[in-house]
Z-matrix of the N, CA and C atoms (Angstrom, degrees):
N
C 1 1.494
C 2 1.515 1 107.62
N 3 1.276 2 118.82 1 132.17
C 4 1.459 3 120.98 2 -179.66
C 5 1.522 4 107.11 3 -88.59
N 6 1.310 5 112.91 4 159.10
C 7 1.468 6 120.33 5 -179.77
C 8 1.560 7 109.15 6 -84.97
N 9 1.327 8 111.31 7 149.91
C 10 1.527 9 115.68 8 -178.84
C 11 1.489 10 110.08 9 -85.65
N 12 1.369 11 113.09 10 151.06
C 13 1.486 12 120.88 11 177.73
C 14 1.521 13 108.23 12 -64.66
N 15 1.358 14 115.85 13 -32.75
C 16 1.468 15 121.54 14 176.92
C 17 1.584 16 114.81 15 -59.74
N 18 1.306 17 111.61 16 -44.33
C 19 1.420 18 115.85 17 177.51
C 20 1.557 19 113.28 18 -66.22
N 21 1.335 20 115.21 19 -40.76
C 22 1.473 21 121.79 20 176.68
C 23 1.569 22 107.03 21 -60.53
N 24 1.273 23 119.72 22 -45.69
C 25 1.476 24 122.16 23 -179.65
C 26 1.521 25 110.01 24 -64.03
N 27 1.346 26 116.42 25 -39.18
C 28 1.530 27 115.19 26 176.35
C 29 1.490 28 113.16 27 -63.05
N 30 1.331 29 117.82 28 -42.08
C 31 1.464 30 120.62 29 179.50
C 32 1.551 31 110.93 30 -66.44
N 33 1.314 32 117.27 31 -40.43
C 34 1.429 33 120.81 32 178.18
C 35 1.569 34 111.20 33 -63.76
N 36 1.299 35 113.46 34 -35.77
C 37 1.484 36 118.45 35 179.17
C 38 1.608 37 108.31 36 -69.08
N 39 1.317 38 114.63 37 -38.89
C 40 1.466 39 118.92 38 -179.38
C 41 1.555 40 108.31 39 -66.82
N 42 1.314 41 118.94 40 -32.37
C 43 1.458 42 125.12 41 179.70
C 44 1.580 43 114.66 42 -86.47
N 45 1.319 44 113.88 43 2.25
C 46 1.495 45 119.13 44 -171.90
C 47 1.599 46 110.77 45 -62.05
N 48 1.279 47 122.49 46 -25.36
C 49 1.502 48 116.38 47 175.33
C 50 1.473 49 114.13 48 -64.40
N 51 1.356 50 118.36 49 -18.32
C 52 1.474 51 122.74 50 178.37
C 53 1.545 52 108.98 51 -86.97
N 54 1.256 53 115.47 52 142.98
C 55 1.462 54 117.82 53 173.25
C 56 1.535 55 112.28 54 -91.43
N 57 1.270 56 119.93 55 155.38
C 58 1.442 57 123.65 56 175.16
C 59 1.549 58 115.26 57 65.47
N 60 1.330 59 116.54 58 42.57
C 61 1.469 60 121.10 59 170.76
C 62 1.557 61 107.34 60 -97.49
N 63 1.261 62 114.40 61 122.32
C 64 1.476 63 121.14 62 177.66
C 65 1.545 64 108.62 63 -129.81
N 66 1.346 65 112.61 64 167.47
C 67 1.444 66 118.93 65 179.51
C 68 1.498 67 109.83 66 -143.56
N 69 1.327 68 113.43 67 161.41
C 70 1.483 69 120.83 68 176.33
C 71 1.586 70 105.70 69 -134.90
N 72 1.305 71 115.23 70 127.70
C 73 1.424 72 121.07 71 174.27
C 74 1.513 73 109.64 72 -72.85
N 75 1.355 74 115.99 73 133.18
C 76 1.516 75 120.08 74 -177.83
C 77 1.488 76 107.59 75 -146.32
N 78 1.351 77 114.87 76 107.15
C 79 1.490 78 119.91 77 174.47
C 80 1.553 79 114.54 78 52.87
N 81 1.369 80 116.33 79 45.08
C 82 1.422 81 119.97 80 177.49
C 83 1.522 82 115.90 81 85.49
N 84 1.368 83 116.10 82 -1.72
C 85 1.435 84 121.32 83 -177.02
C 86 1.503 85 105.94 84 -122.32
N 87 1.350 86 121.26 85 -176.71
C 88 1.428 87 125.37 86 -175.63
C 89 1.509 88 110.24 87 -138.63
N 90 1.344 89 115.93 88 122.09
C 91 1.517 90 117.50 89 173.69
C 92 1.519 91 106.51 90 -92.96
N 93 1.342 92 114.13 91 133.04
C 94 1.445 93 121.06 92 -176.26
C 95 1.566 94 108.51 93 -103.13
N 96 1.303 95 114.29 94 138.26
C 97 1.491 96 121.70 95 -177.96
C 98 1.536 97 107.75 96 -122.60
N 99 1.321 98 117.53 97 141.62
C 100 1.484 99 124.76 98 176.59
C 101 1.472 100 104.49 99 -127.16
N 102 1.351 101 116.58 100 113.81
C 103 1.467 102 123.94 101 179.73
C 104 1.510 103 109.07 102 54.63
N 105 1.314 104 119.47 103 39.84
C 106 1.465 105 125.60 104 175.02
C 107 1.501 106 116.45 105 84.23
N 108 1.336 107 116.96 106 -4.70
C 109 1.460 108 119.44 107 177.04
C 110 1.482 109 110.00 108 -104.51
N 111 1.374 110 116.00 109 144.66
C 112 1.474 111 120.77 110 179.65
C 113 1.548 112 105.55 111 -74.93
N 114 1.432 113 113.59 112 123.10
C 115 1.387 114 117.64 113 -179.68
C 116 1.604 115 109.86 114 -103.82
N 117 1.316 116 117.07 115 -26.05
C 118 1.419 117 122.11 116 -176.96
C 119 1.539 118 107.46 117 168.68
N 120 1.394 119 112.94 118 -149.53
C 121 1.420 120 116.00 119 177.43
C 122 1.517 121 110.65 120 -172.77
N 123 1.331 122 112.09 121 -178.13
C 124 1.491 123 124.30 122 176.49
C 125 1.559 124 106.01 123 -105.51
N 126 1.316 125 114.91 124 115.66
C 127 1.455 126 118.59 125 -177.76
C 128 1.548 127 106.82 126 -132.89
N 129 1.332 128 114.95 127 120.83
C 130 1.471 129 117.60 128 -176.49
C 131 1.520 130 115.24 129 49.95
N 132 1.347 131 113.24 130 44.08
C 133 1.426 132 122.85 131 -179.21
C 134 1.584 133 111.09 132 54.45
N 135 1.374 134 114.04 133 39.76
C 136 1.466 135 121.34 134 170.28
C 137 1.459 136 108.13 135 -125.52
N 138 1.316 137 120.23 136 139.43
C 139 1.478 138 124.28 137 175.63
C 140 1.550 139 105.70 138 -92.10
N 141 1.370 140 116.43 139 108.43
C 142 1.431 141 122.75 140 176.24
C 143 1.535 142 110.00 141 -111.04
N 144 1.322 143 114.95 142 143.08
C 145 1.444 144 120.91 143 176.11
C 146 1.508 145 110.01 144 -122.71
N 147 1.340 146 113.21 145 160.66
C 148 1.482 147 120.53 146 -179.39
C 149 1.509 148 107.75 147 -60.09
N 150 1.317 149 115.64 148 145.85
C 151 1.499 150 122.53 149 -179.65
C 152 1.522 151 107.21 150 -85.79
N 153 1.316 152 117.25 151 84.37
C 154 1.426 153 124.18 152 174.05
C 155 1.552 154 112.31 153 -111.62
N 156 1.307 155 118.94 154 163.58
C 157 1.457 156 119.44 155 -170.36
C 158 1.523 157 111.52 156 -59.91
N 159 1.325 158 118.06 157 -45.30
C 160 1.493 159 121.52 158 -176.26
C 161 1.578 160 109.02 159 -63.46
N 162 1.284 161 119.83 160 -36.24
C 163 1.427 162 121.24 161 176.49
C 164 1.566 163 112.44 162 -65.65
N 165 1.339 164 113.61 163 -42.31
C 166 1.443 165 119.37 164 178.67
C 167 1.527 166 111.22 165 -62.85
N 168 1.387 167 115.10 166 -39.47
C 169 1.483 168 118.72 167 179.94
C 170 1.544 169 110.18 168 -68.93
N 171 1.285 170 121.28 169 -37.53
C 172 1.419 171 125.13 170 179.24
C 173 1.555 172 114.33 171 -73.83
N 174 1.335 173 114.70 172 -28.10
C 175 1.461 174 123.46 173 -177.65
C 176 1.533 175 110.00 174 -130.00
N 177 1.378 176 118.30 175 63.42
C 178 1.487 177 117.04 176 -173.24
C 179 1.513 178 115.57 177 -64.35
N 180 1.349 179 117.60 178 -19.40
C 181 1.454 180 119.80 179 177.89
C 182 1.499 181 115.65 180 -101.74
N 183 1.357 182 114.29 181 7.72
C 184 1.482 183 116.03 182 -179.38
C 185 1.510 184 115.72 183 -64.98
N 186 1.282 185 119.77 184 129.30
C 187 1.452 186 118.92 185 178.09
C 188 1.589 187 111.95 186 -70.17
N 189 1.330 188 111.72 187 144.60
C 190 1.456 189 119.08 188 172.73
C 191 1.539 190 111.11 189 -83.44
N 192 1.322 191 120.14 190 124.82
C 193 1.434 192 120.97 191 -177.66
C 194 1.541 193 110.15 192 -132.51
N 195 1.276 194 112.86 193 153.55
C 196 1.526 195 118.17 194 176.61
C 197 1.502 196 110.20 195 -87.66
N 198 1.353 197 116.62 196 125.72
C 199 1.474 198 119.96 197 177.50
C 200 1.541 199 107.82 198 -63.81
N 201 1.290 200 118.09 199 -41.13
C 202 1.459 201 124.22 200 -176.92
C 203 1.524 202 107.30 201 -158.38
N 204 1.266 203 118.16 202 160.51
C 205 1.514 204 123.78 203 -179.85
C 206 1.488 205 110.23 204 -56.06
N 207 1.318 206 115.81 205 128.88
C 208 1.458 207 122.17 206 173.49
C 209 1.563 208 111.50 207 92.90
N 210 1.364 209 118.40 208 -6.41
C 211 1.476 210 122.41 209 -178.99
C 212 1.514 211 110.03 210 -85.72
N 213 1.386 212 114.67 211 164.50
C 214 1.406 213 120.26 212 169.41
C 215 1.535 214 110.97 213 -70.20
N 216 1.301 215 116.96 214 150.13
C 217 1.470 216 121.83 215 174.88
C 218 1.538 217 109.50 216 -64.87
N 219 1.309 218 111.62 217 145.52
C 220 1.502 219 120.69 218 179.90
C 221 1.478 220 105.72 219 -128.95
N 222 1.340 221 118.08 220 161.55
C 223 1.461 222 124.24 221 176.88
C 224 1.486 223 111.87 222 -86.85
N 225 1.335 224 117.79 223 129.27
C 226 1.427 225 123.32 224 174.72
C 227 1.479 226 113.50 225 -74.39
N 228 1.322 227 121.35 226 124.50
C 229 1.514 228 122.22 227 -179.94
C 230 1.522 229 102.46 228 -93.25
N 231 1.371 230 114.83 229 111.80
C 232 1.452 231 115.94 230 179.88
C 233 1.516 232 114.14 231 -93.16
N 234 1.349 233 118.77 232 -24.06
C 235 1.405 234 123.10 233 -178.68
C 236 1.478 235 112.56 234 -90.34
N 237 1.334 236 117.91 235 57.71
C 238 1.421 237 124.46 236 -175.09
C 239 1.540 238 113.76 237 -74.35
N 240 1.329 239 116.90 238 -12.07
C 241 1.430 240 121.99 239 179.19
C 242 1.545 241 112.93 240 -82.54
N 243 1.252 242 118.69 241 -12.40
C 244 1.476 243 127.48 242 -174.45
C 245 1.475 244 113.10 243 -98.69
N 246 1.342 245 116.43 244 86.84
C 247 1.488 246 121.92 245 -177.32
C 248 1.487 247 112.32 246 -54.70
N 249 1.347 248 118.25 247 -45.85
C 250 1.472 249 120.15 248 177.75
C 251 1.475 250 114.75 249 -56.58
N 252 1.329 251 117.92 250 -39.93
C 253 1.455 252 122.15 251 177.58
C 254 1.522 253 111.48 252 -66.62
N 255 1.373 254 116.95 253 -44.90
C 256 1.461 255 121.27 254 179.71
C 257 1.500 256 109.58 255 -59.66
N 258 1.353 257 117.75 256 -42.53
C 259 1.427 258 119.99 257 -179.95
C 260 1.528 259 112.12 258 -62.46
N 261 1.323 260 115.42 259 -43.49
C 262 1.449 261 123.25 260 179.07
C 263 1.536 262 108.84 261 -62.96
N 264 1.279 263 118.35 262 -44.75
C 265 1.495 264 125.15 263 -178.24
C 266 1.545 265 108.62 264 -58.92
N 267 1.343 266 120.98 265 -54.33
C 268 1.377 267 123.68 266 -177.65
C 269 1.509 268 114.27 267 -62.34
N 270 1.370 269 112.94 268 -43.34
C 271 1.513 270 118.38 269 179.93
C 272 1.527 271 110.06 270 -64.14
N 273 1.355 272 117.10 271 -38.95
C 274 1.484 273 121.01 272 178.15
C 275 1.567 274 110.59 273 -67.76
N 276 1.305 275 116.31 274 -35.40
C 277 1.520 276 119.35 275 -177.34
C 278 1.504 277 111.27 276 -75.56
N 279 1.274 278 120.10 277 -32.12
C 280 1.436 279 124.47 278 -169.68
C 281 1.539 280 114.20 279 -47.92
N 282 1.280 281 118.57 280 -50.91
C 283 1.536 282 120.53 281 -178.04
C 284 1.572 283 110.39 282 -59.35
N 285 1.250 284 118.01 283 -28.77
C 286 1.497 285 121.98 284 -175.11
C 287 1.504 286 114.15 285 -87.12
N 288 1.317 287 117.84 286 -15.10
C 289 1.408 288 122.43 287 -176.11
C 290 1.566 289 109.99 288 -77.87
N 291 1.314 290 116.33 289 139.76
C 292 1.486 291 119.83 290 178.95
C 293 1.540 292 110.17 291 -64.39
N 294 1.292 293 116.86 292 149.54
C 295 1.433 294 124.35 293 175.94
C 296 1.555 295 108.44 294 -67.36
N 297 1.323 296 117.24 295 149.81
C 298 1.473 297 120.05 296 -177.46
C 299 1.584 298 105.02 297 -66.18
N 300 1.360 299 110.37 298 144.90
C 301 1.535 300 118.47 299 179.21
C 302 1.504 301 106.37 300 -68.27
N 303 1.306 302 115.90 301 143.86
C 304 1.431 303 121.69 302 175.06
C 305 1.519 304 111.05 303 -73.47
N 306 1.318 305 115.50 304 135.80
C 307 1.510 306 119.70 305 -179.92
C 308 1.566 307 106.89 306 -80.38
N 309 1.328 308 112.40 307 141.76
C 310 1.486 309 116.99 308 -179.12
C 311 1.438 310 111.98 309 -87.65
């Protein structure tokens, strides 16, 4: 099942306090970037983020879910209505996220 543009727009609006949030559509889903680093994405109308230590600490009870078959498990963000929390989450995750790969 592909994600809806409406859900993407809702998440982007929730993340609007942060600068430099971008996305890329990929096979009916959306990869989300924060300051050029992949932070997670929208998969089947679920907001999933990379499973990094800071995200686990902020969401200790978050279930691990597969964004798609064959992918690494990601953390499901359940508190998507809380803008302050989402801002804190992405800011905390940023230092742990890998730098973007250089294009050849």
